[in-house]
C-alpha positions as CSV (number, residue, x, y, z in Angstrom):
1,M,0.0,0.0,0.1
2,E,2.8,2.3,0.9
3,N,4.6,1.9,-2.5
4,S,1.5,2.5,-4.4
5,T,0.6,5.7,-2.5
6,S,4.2,7.0,-2.6
7,G,4.3,6.2,-6.3
8,S,1.1,8.0,-6.9
9,L,2.6,11.0,-5.0
10,I,5.7,11.0,-7.1
11,D,3.8,10.7,-10.4
12,K,1.8,13.7,-9.5
13,L,5.0,15.6,-8.8
14,D,6.5,14.5,-12.0
15,G,3.3,15.8,-13.8
16,F,3.7,19.1,-12.0
17,I,7.4,19.3,-13.1
18,R,6.5,18.8,-16.7
19,K,3.8,21.4,-16.7
20,Y,6.3,23.7,-14.8
21,Y,8.8,23.5,-17.7
22,K,6.1,23.9,-20.4
23,N,5.2,27.0,-18.6
24,R,8.8,28.2,-18.7
25,I,9.0,27.5,-22.4
26,I,5.9,29.7,-23.0
27,K,7.2,32.4,-20.9
28,G,10.6,32.2,-22.7
29,L,9.0,32.4,-26.1
30,I,7.0,35.6,-25.3
31,Y,10.2,37.2,-23.8
32,S,12.2,36.0,-26.8
33,I,9.8,37.5,-29.2
34,G,9.9,40.9,-27.5
35,L,13.7,40.8,-27.0
36,I,14.7,39.7,-30.5
37,L,12.3,41.9,-32.4
38,G,13.3,44.9,-30.2
39,A,16.9,44.2,-30.9
40,Y,16.3,43.7,-34.5
41,L,14.4,47.1,-34.8
42,L,17.2,48.9,-32.9
43,V,19.9,47.5,-35.1
44,V,17.9,48.2,-38.3
45,A,17.2,51.7,-37.3
46,L,20.9,52.3,-36.4
47,E,22.0,51.1,-39.8
48,Y,19.2,52.9,-41.7
49,F,20.1,56.3,-40.3
50,G,23.9,55.6,-39.9
51,K,24.7,53.9,-43.2
52,F,27.8,52.5,-41.4
53,N,30.9,51.0,-42.9
54,T,31.9,47.4,-43.0
55,V,33.5,47.4,-39.5
56,I,30.5,48.7,-37.6
57,R,28.1,46.6,-39.8
58,T,30.0,43.5,-38.9
59,F,29.9,44.4,-35.2
60,L,26.2,45.0,-35.4
61,F,25.3,42.0,-37.3
62,W,27.3,39.4,-35.1
63,S,26.2,41.3,-31.9
64,F,22.6,40.7,-33.0
65,V,23.2,37.0,-34.0
66,L,25.0,36.1,-30.7
67,S,22.4,38.0,-28.6
68,C,19.5,36.2,-30.3
69,S,21.4,32.8,-29.8
70,Y,21.8,33.4,-26.2
71,I,18.2,34.5,-25.7
72,L,16.8,31.5,-27.4
73,V,19.2,29.0,-25.6
74,R,18.6,30.6,-22.1
75,L,14.9,31.2,-22.3
76,V,13.6,28.4,-24.7
77,L,16.1,25.6,-25.4
78,I,17.2,25.0,-21.9
79,P,13.7,24.7,-20.5
80,L,12.8,22.4,-23.5
81,F,15.7,20.2,-22.7
82,K,14.7,19.9,-19.1
83,L,11.0,19.1,-20.2
84,F,12.6,15.8,-21.7
85,N,14.7,15.3,-18.5
86,L,17.9,16.4,-20.3
87,G,20.1,18.3,-17.8
88,Q,19.5,19.3,-14.2
89,V,15.8,19.3,-13.4
90,I,14.2,20.6,-10.3
91,S,13.9,18.0,-7.6
92,H,10.7,16.5,-6.2
93,K,11.6,18.4,-2.9
94,Q,11.8,21.7,-4.8
95,A,8.6,21.0,-6.7
96,S,7.0,20.1,-3.5
97,V,7.9,23.6,-2.0
98,I,6.4,25.2,-5.1
99,V,3.2,23.4,-4.8
100,G,3.0,23.8,-1.0
101,N,3.3,27.7,-1.5
102,H,0.5,27.6,-4.0
103,F,-1.8,25.5,-1.8
104,P,-1.7,27.0,1.8
105,E,-4.0,24.3,3.1
106,I,-1.3,21.7,2.7
107,K,1.6,23.9,3.7
108,D,4.6,21.7,4.5
109,K,2.6,18.4,4.4
110,L,3.9,17.5,0.9
111,L,7.6,18.1,1.8
112,N,7.2,16.2,5.1
113,T,5.7,13.3,3.3
114,L,8.6,13.1,0.9
115,Q,11.0,13.3,3.8
116,L,9.1,10.5,5.5
117,Q,9.4,8.3,2.5
118,E,13.2,8.9,2.3
119,M,13.4,7.9,6.0
120,A,11.4,4.7,5.1
121,G,14.3,4.0,2.4
122,G,12.2,1.8,0.4
123,T,12.3,-0.9,3.1
124,E,9.7,-2.2,5.5
125,A,9.2,0.9,7.7
126,G,7.8,0.8,11.2
127,S,4.0,0.7,11.5
128,L,3.9,4.2,12.9
129,L,5.9,5.6,10.1
130,S,4.0,3.7,7.5
131,A,0.7,4.9,8.9
132,S,1.9,8.5,8.9
133,I,3.0,8.3,5.3
134,E,-0.4,6.7,4.3
135,Q,-2.3,9.2,6.2
136,K,-0.5,12.2,4.7
137,T,-0.7,10.8,1.2
138,K,-4.5,10.4,1.4
139,E,-4.7,14.0,2.6
140,L,-2.6,15.1,-0.5
141,R,-4.3,12.9,-3.0
142,P,-7.3,15.4,-3.9
143,I,-4.9,18.2,-4.5
144,P,-4.3,18.9,-8.1
145,F,-0.5,19.7,-8.1
146,T,-0.5,20.8,-11.7
147,A,-2.9,23.6,-10.8
148,A,0.0,25.2,-9.1
149,V,1.1,26.4,-12.7
150,D,-1.4,28.5,-14.6
151,F,-0.5,29.1,-18.3
152,K,-3.0,32.1,-18.3
153,E,-0.6,34.0,-16.1
154,N,1.7,34.4,-19.1
155,R,-0.7,36.9,-20.5
156,K,0.8,39.5,-18.3
157,Y,4.1,39.2,-20.1
158,L,2.5,40.0,-23.6
159,K,3.2,43.6,-22.8
160,Y,6.8,42.9,-23.6
161,A,6.1,41.3,-27.0
162,I,3.3,43.2,-28.4
163,P,4.9,46.8,-28.8
164,P,7.9,45.6,-30.9
165,L,5.6,43.3,-32.8
166,V,3.2,46.3,-33.6
167,I,6.1,48.4,-34.6
168,F,7.6,45.7,-36.8
169,T,4.2,45.1,-38.6
170,G,3.8,48.9,-39.0
171,L,7.2,49.3,-40.7
172,L,6.5,46.3,-42.8
173,L,3.3,47.7,-44.1
174,L,4.1,51.3,-44.3
175,A,7.8,51.7,-44.8
176,P,9.2,48.4,-45.9
177,P,12.4,49.9,-47.3
178,I,13.6,50.7,-43.8
179,L,13.5,47.1,-43.0
180,K,14.6,45.7,-46.4
181,D,17.5,48.0,-47.2
182,S,19.0,48.0,-43.8
183,T,18.6,44.2,-43.3
184,S,20.3,43.7,-46.8
185,R,23.2,45.9,-45.7
186,L,23.6,44.1,-42.4
187,I,23.6,40.7,-43.9
188,N,26.2,41.8,-46.5
189,Y,28.2,43.4,-43.7
190,G,31.6,42.5,-45.5
191,K,30.7,44.3,-48.8
192,E,31.5,47.9,-49.3
193,I,28.3,49.7,-50.3
194,V,28.4,53.0,-52.1
195,P,25.7,55.4,-50.7
196,V,22.9,56.2,-53.1
197,A,23.3,59.9,-54.2
198,P,20.4,62.2,-52.9
199,Y,19.9,63.6,-56.3
200,Q,19.6,62.4,-60.0
201,I,21.3,63.8,-63.2
202,R,19.2,64.1,-66.3
203,L,20.9,65.0,-69.6
204,L,18.9,67.7,-71.6
205,N,20.8,67.1,-74.8
206,E,23.1,64.5,-76.4
207,L,26.3,66.4,-75.3
208,I,27.1,67.2,-79.0
209,V,29.3,70.4,-79.2
210,P,31.5,72.0,-82.0
211,E,35.0,70.7,-82.0
212,K,37.5,72.3,-79.7
213,E,34.8,74.0,-77.6
214,D,33.7,73.4,-74.1
């Protein structure tokens, strides 16, 4: 009976941990969109108004690429790896503390139950210890551990992604050359680009003049 109840408790904690990292991925994606788009708009604006040389364009391009790579790895890929148990994942004790903080009615019961199970050590524990574990597990069974993570709370982070997304969409629809020209110059950072003259020359005749005259 003890093994089945403790196994059920661990299964519920594992379900919470999986949802915990799914939530981290969603949150990371929202932050990544805001940060990457914001950085892109900044770099594009600098290049559009600065018309920099190859050295500065190289610096801007690789700074952007490296920054985006760090953001995606830190905020998205690492939680994704941990979702599949790759790398260091939060322990059952750490998960129990998070769940306990979310459900005041169980307080430290979940953590205490895990500690009692460790004391039992997978062997036949004393009747008093076994009874205590079984009693606490029964009290915890109705608690939905995964409810400690609410995906809807991520909506408050949209304020970091929506403004740069709106600006990007606006430029794409109303002033696409700002994005297109600057992006092209940044991608071709090693190529010397001659600035376009701010005027045009139109020939009014065929440049035919009498010999030896200007």
